[in-house]
N, C-alpha and C positions, 0 to 999 in steps of 0.2 A: 936839173930836176929829174929827168928821166933816168940818169946814172944811179940817183939815190933811190928811187923806186925799184930800180932792178936790183940794187944791193939789198933793199929790204925784202923782197921776194926770195932771194938767195938766202938771206938769214933764216927766213920762216921755212924754207924748204929743209934746211939743215938741222933744224931744232928736233931732237929725237921725240917722238910721241910719248907722253907720259901714260903709263899704264896705269888704268882705273883700278881701285881697291876691289878685291875679290868679295863678290856678294855673298853673304853666309847665311845659313839657315840651321835650325834645330831639327833633329828627327828624332820623335819620341817614339820608341818600339815597345809595344806592349805584347808580351809573349806569355801564353799560357799553355798547358798541354792541350787545350781544345781550340784555340784560335791565335792569330796573330795580326797585329793592327800597327800600321806605320802612319803616324801623325806628323806631318810637317808644318813647322811654324817658322814665321821670320823672327829676328832677333827680338822684336818687341812682344811676340806672343800671338800674333794674328795667323790664322789658319791658311796656309797656301794650299795644301792637299791632304786628304785622308783617304787611306786605302786600306781595306781589310780582306781577311781571307775569304770571307763569304762574297766579296766583290769579284773575285777571280775565279772562284771554282763552284761547282754546282753541288759538289759532294761534301756533305757536313763533316766526315770523318777526315777529309784531307786538308782542313782549314789550318791546322797547325803544322803542315807538313814542310820540310825545308825547300822541297820543289816549288810549292806554292809561294813560299817567301821569296824566292827569286823572281817570280812573276810579279809580286808585289813591288819588289825593289825596282823592276823595269818600269812599271807604270808611274813610280815616284820620280825615277830618273827622267822619263820624258817631260814630266811637268817642270822639272827643276831645270832642264836644259831650255826649255822655252823661256823661262824668267831669267836665266842667265847665272844661276847659283854655281859657284865653284867650290866652296868649302863647306863642310858639315861638322856640326856638333852633334854627338849621338848621345841619347839617354835610353837606357834600356831598363824596362820595368817588368819584373816577374809578378804572378800572383801573390798576394800577402801570405807568408808562412811557407811559401814554395821553396825547396832546397836549391834550385837553380833556374834560370830563365828556360823557357821553352825551345824547342828545336828550331824555330824560324829566326831567332835573333842573329846568330852568327852567319846564317845564309844570307841575311839582309845586308850586313855589314860588308861582307865578301864581295856581294854582286855589285853593291854601290862603288867600292874601290875598283872593280873592274870597269865600271861605267865611266871612271875618270875623274871621280870627286875626290878632293883632299878632305881627309878626316882629322880634324883638329883634335878631338877630345872623344873619349868613351866614358860615360859616367853611368853607374848602377843606381838606379833610384827605387829600388825595390823596398816597399815598406815592411817594416816588421813591427810586431806588436810589442807594446812597453808595459805589459800588466794586463790592461784592459779590464773588460768586465768579468764578474766572477763567473767561473766555469759551472755547468750544470752538473749535478750530482750529489751535493750536500757535502757535509763535513767527512763522512767515511767513505764517499766516492761512490760510484755506481757498482750495485752488486747484482749478480746473476739470479 
C-alpha cells in the first residue's frame, strides 16, 4: 500500500502544470484633438478601469498630448496587471467627422505593448454620418 501511494505521488509530481487561459480585456480608446480617454472593459462589457487625460495632467492644453497618453497607458497597465490580464483587444474611436484619430491613440498602443501585453486585434470604431439631419442654410446655401 505504501508503494502504491509513493507511485501516485510520483505521478502527480511528473504531470506538467496546465497553463491557464489568458485573461482578455477590451481597451476602448477615444481620442480627439482635445482629450484622450482609455476605457477598459472585460469581454462582457463591465468596466475595469477608465482613465482620461484630465486625471493625469492639470493642464487642459496637454490632455491630447502623446506624452500624457503614455501616462494614461501606464495607469491602465497597473490595473490590468493586478487583475492578471495578458491579452487585449483594442478599439480606437475618433471624433465623428474627424479625418484621423487624435495624437494619443498610437502612443497608448505602443506603450501597452512595451508593458508586455499581447494585442490581439486593433479595430477602428469611428462613427461617420450617413446623411443625417438637413444642414443649416436653406436651398441656396449660406450667403455673405
